N, CA, C and O of each residue as an XYZ file, in Angstrom:
308
protein
N      36.574    -23.001     16.891
C      35.238    -22.949     16.015
C      34.757    -22.174     14.561
O      34.401    -22.463     13.418
N      35.046    -20.796     15.569
C      34.828    -19.639     15.016
C      35.796    -19.436     13.612
O      35.460    -19.072     12.485
N      37.102    -19.813     14.141
C      37.958    -19.962     12.996
C      37.980    -20.615     11.724
O      38.421    -20.135     10.680
N      37.397    -21.915     11.915
C      36.914    -22.857     11.119
C      36.015    -22.248     10.391
O      36.338    -22.292      9.204
N      34.884    -21.616     10.602
C      33.883    -20.642      9.714
C      34.569    -20.102      9.303
O      34.623    -20.175      8.076
N      35.342    -19.396      9.849
C      35.888    -18.191      8.759
C      36.553    -18.909      7.604
O      36.380    -18.902      6.386
N      37.142    -19.353      8.195
C      38.165    -20.054      7.009
C      37.600    -20.912      5.692
O      38.005    -20.935      4.530
N      36.701    -21.479      6.228
C      35.649    -22.128      5.221
C      34.875    -21.347      4.255
O      34.569    -21.596      3.089
N      34.576    -20.129      5.173
C      33.705    -18.541      3.984
C      35.101    -18.351      2.816
O      35.169    -18.481      1.593
N      36.179    -17.963      3.946
C      37.100    -17.179      2.529
C      37.542    -18.334      1.693
O      37.445    -18.203      0.473
N      38.053    -19.539      2.223
C      38.532    -20.805      1.332
C      37.587    -20.583     -0.301
O      37.903    -20.147     -1.408
N      36.354    -21.131      0.285
C      35.203    -21.369     -0.835
C      35.018    -19.897     -1.940
O      34.574    -20.032     -3.081
N      35.424    -18.575     -1.392
C      35.039    -17.468     -2.200
C      33.515    -17.164     -1.554
O      32.815    -16.509     -2.327
N      33.151    -17.365     -0.832
C      31.693    -17.345     -0.539
C      31.494    -16.327      0.615
O      31.995    -16.271      1.738
N      30.568    -15.514     -0.052
C      30.628    -14.543      1.095
C      29.459    -14.867      2.679
O      28.617    -15.729      2.931
N      30.027    -13.607      3.469
C      28.998    -14.350      5.119
C      27.375    -14.094      4.842
O      26.919    -12.959      4.706
N      26.606    -15.241      4.781
C      25.213    -14.975      4.626
C      25.000    -13.699      5.588
O      25.782    -13.014      6.247
N      23.339    -13.669      5.348
C      23.233    -12.542      5.785
C      21.401    -13.081      6.856
O      20.336    -13.658      6.635
N      22.107    -12.398      7.957
C      20.915    -12.853      8.717
C      19.641    -13.054      8.687
O      19.184    -12.160      7.974
N      18.797    -13.726      9.059
C      17.321    -14.462      8.758
C      16.274    -13.321      9.284
O      15.813    -13.343     10.425
N      16.027    -12.546      8.534
C      14.780    -11.837      9.021
C      13.832    -12.092      9.623
O      13.265    -13.153      9.362
N      13.248    -11.134     10.755
C      11.912    -12.023     11.004
C      10.834    -11.369     10.523
O      10.928    -10.255     10.007
N       9.472    -12.157     10.687
C       8.523    -11.927     10.027
C       8.099    -10.711     10.770
O       8.595    -10.380     11.847
N       7.167    -10.065     10.155
C       6.452     -8.722     10.209
C       5.409     -8.954     11.273
O       4.399     -9.589     10.971
N       5.593     -8.440     12.625
C       4.485     -8.576     13.508
C       2.940     -8.060     13.502
O       2.673     -6.863     13.398
N       2.113     -8.903     13.602
C       0.820     -8.251     13.211
C       0.383     -7.595     14.047
O       0.198     -8.067     15.168
N       0.033     -6.050     13.680
C      -0.508     -5.220     15.056
C      -1.638     -5.957     15.800
O      -2.336     -6.719     15.131
N      -1.880     -5.817     17.054
C      -2.923     -6.293     17.952
C      -4.357     -5.331     17.677
O      -4.176     -4.118     17.784
N      -5.547     -5.723     17.385
C      -6.403     -4.882     17.408
C      -6.651     -3.944     18.385
O      -7.203     -2.895     18.052
N      -6.281     -4.173     19.750
C      -6.448     -3.918     20.980
C      -5.827     -2.486     21.478
O      -6.291     -1.688     22.293
N      -4.883     -2.443     20.879
C      -3.996     -1.269     20.593
C      -3.561     -0.705     19.320
O      -2.353     -0.472     19.265
N      -4.057     -0.506     18.575
C      -3.733      0.099     17.335
C      -4.058      1.840     17.334
O      -4.896      2.456     16.676
N      -3.167      2.288     18.221
C      -3.253      3.648     18.520
C      -1.939      4.706     18.054
O      -1.801      5.867     18.437
N      -1.013      3.931     17.101
C      -0.439      4.636     16.514
C      -0.733      5.488     15.111
O      -0.187      6.488     14.645
N      -1.813      4.672     14.651
C      -2.700      5.097     13.189
C      -4.019      6.052     13.758
O      -4.680      6.616     12.885
N      -4.387      6.234     15.081
C      -5.352      7.081     15.389
C      -6.380      6.319     15.267
O      -7.410      6.991     15.310
N      -6.617      4.910     15.096
C      -7.868      4.412     15.075
C      -7.956      3.521     16.340
O      -6.904      3.187     16.885
N      -9.357      3.047     16.926
C      -9.321      2.582     18.121
C     -10.209      1.495     17.708
O     -11.118      1.557     16.880
N      -9.714      0.210     18.591
C     -10.439     -0.789     18.380
C     -11.981     -0.815     18.614
O     -12.611      0.165     19.012
N     -12.604     -2.199     18.291
C     -14.197     -2.348     18.184
C     -14.673     -2.080     19.912
O     -15.515     -1.280     20.320
N     -13.620     -3.270     20.916
C     -13.851     -2.745     22.272
C     -13.995     -1.418     22.845
O     -15.094     -1.159     23.336
N     -13.179     -0.618     22.871
C     -13.159      0.714     22.971
C     -14.236      1.554     22.468
O     -14.884      2.410     23.070
N     -14.342      1.035     20.866
C     -15.820      2.037     20.502
C     -17.051      1.805     21.169
O     -17.968      2.621     21.264
N     -17.023      0.493     21.689
C     -18.348      0.293     22.673
C     -18.398      0.601     23.847
O     -19.400      1.073     24.384
N     -17.179      0.347     24.481
C     -17.260      1.287     25.700
C     -17.636      2.411     25.763
O     -18.446      2.725     26.636
N     -17.136      3.368     24.819
C     -17.249      5.152     24.282
C     -19.218      5.081     24.356
O     -19.837      5.945     24.976
N     -19.722      4.264     23.837
C     -20.823      4.778     22.856
C     -21.540      4.172     23.879
O     -22.673      4.646     23.796
N     -21.490      3.254     24.947
C     -22.282      2.503     26.218
C     -21.766      4.039     27.263
O     -22.621      4.745     27.797
N     -20.847      4.210     27.336
C     -20.221      5.553     28.283
C     -21.266      7.224     27.818
O     -21.391      8.243     28.497
N     -21.740      6.958     26.686
C     -22.030      8.005     26.122
C     -23.756      7.849     26.779
O     -24.414      8.594     27.505
N     -24.039      6.627     26.182
C     -25.465      6.565     26.190
C     -26.012      6.502     27.666
O     -27.131      6.923     27.962
N     -25.072      5.901     28.635
C     -25.377      5.748     30.498
C     -25.231      7.308     30.504
O     -26.240      7.998     30.360
N     -23.979      7.888     30.669
C     -24.155      9.177     31.176
C     -24.149     10.512     30.114
O     -23.688     11.632     30.332
N     -24.762     10.044     28.998
C     -25.345     11.230     27.885
C     -26.589     11.922     28.421
O     -26.411     13.111     28.154
N     -27.696     11.794     29.008
C     -28.689     11.913     29.679
C     -28.488     12.949     31.129
O     -29.123     13.941     31.488
N     -27.632     12.420     31.580
C     -27.156     12.865     33.034
C     -26.365     14.274     32.725
O     -26.749     15.426     32.929
N     -25.162     13.809     32.177
C     -24.746     15.481     31.564
C     -25.489     16.429     30.744
O     -25.164     17.605     30.910
N     -26.531     16.160     29.788
C     -27.227     17.237     29.396
C     -27.721     17.781     30.158
O     -27.731     19.006     30.041
N     -28.375     17.169     31.311
C     -29.492     17.669     31.831
C     -28.518     18.446     33.543
O     -29.116     19.295     34.204
N     -27.406     18.078     33.876
C     -26.800     19.190     34.289
C     -26.354     20.087     33.595
O     -26.153     21.125     34.227
N     -26.032     20.130     32.192
C     -26.006     21.556     31.338
C     -27.181     22.212     31.351
O     -27.019     23.428     31.455
N     -28.115     21.923     31.297
C     -29.593     22.395     31.138
C     -29.885     23.297     32.373
O     -30.407     24.411     32.331
N     -29.306     22.386     33.880
C     -29.061     23.505     34.868
C     -28.593     24.518     34.971
O     -29.239     25.528     35.252
N     -27.494     24.492     34.791
C     -26.558     25.435     34.760
C     -26.843     26.238     33.409
O     -26.211     27.289     33.518
N     -27.366     26.219     32.453
C     -27.653     27.088     31.660
C     -29.197     28.049     32.277
O     -29.371     29.267     32.246
N     -29.985     27.135     32.718
C     -30.807     28.109     33.596
C     -30.598     28.697     34.937
O     -31.498     29.312     35.508
N     -29.233     28.490     35.531
C     -29.159     29.412     36.459
C     -28.332     30.450     36.269
O     -28.179     31.345     37.100
N     -27.667     30.380     35.005
C     -27.005     31.469     34.309
C     -27.584     32.494     33.639
O     -27.068     33.602     33.494
N     -28.755     32.121     33.183
C     -30.072     33.193     32.247
C     -30.785     33.616     33.455
O     -31.053     34.814     33.536
N     -31.177     32.747     34.513
C     -32.325     33.253     35.097
C     -32.214     34.636     35.925
O     -33.248     35.169     36.327
N     -30.815     35.275     36.201
C     -31.137     36.475     36.504
C     -30.937     37.746     35.358
O     -31.154     38.953     35.466
N     -30.569     37.154     34.540
C     -30.394     37.831     32.929
C     -31.900     38.193     32.623
O     -32.286     39.343     32.411
N     -32.576     37.251     32.625
C     -34.507     37.437     31.971
C     -35.172     38.117     33.281
O     -35.858     39.111     33.044
N     -35.076     37.767     34.450
C     -35.782     37.983     35.584
C     -36.492     39.401     35.408
O     -37.678     39.725     35.461
N     -35.311     40.132     35.178
C     -35.734     42.005     35.134
C     -37.090     41.998     33.387
O     -37.902     42.839     33.001
N     -36.952     41.529     33.197
C     -38.014     41.437     31.868
C     -38.869     41.202     32.147
O     -39.752     41.666     31.426
N     -39.311     40.408     33.252
C     -40.622     39.609     33.241
C     -41.542     39.809     34.505
O     -42.614     39.211     34.588
């Protein structure tokens, strides 16, 4: 059957048709990491995480600063 297809194209002088191109895929908004953008869901999770843990982290940093600075300031008081 393949021989008949080739013969019909050759005898008619027509060229072999090009393969059909698939339509471009629309990128999924949840995984658009190729352009460095984050999805709205990821942004929401990051924002909520910063709001929830931000106070705890800031308090921990403040305690660490006090522990480091207290021995330096103690001789002057």
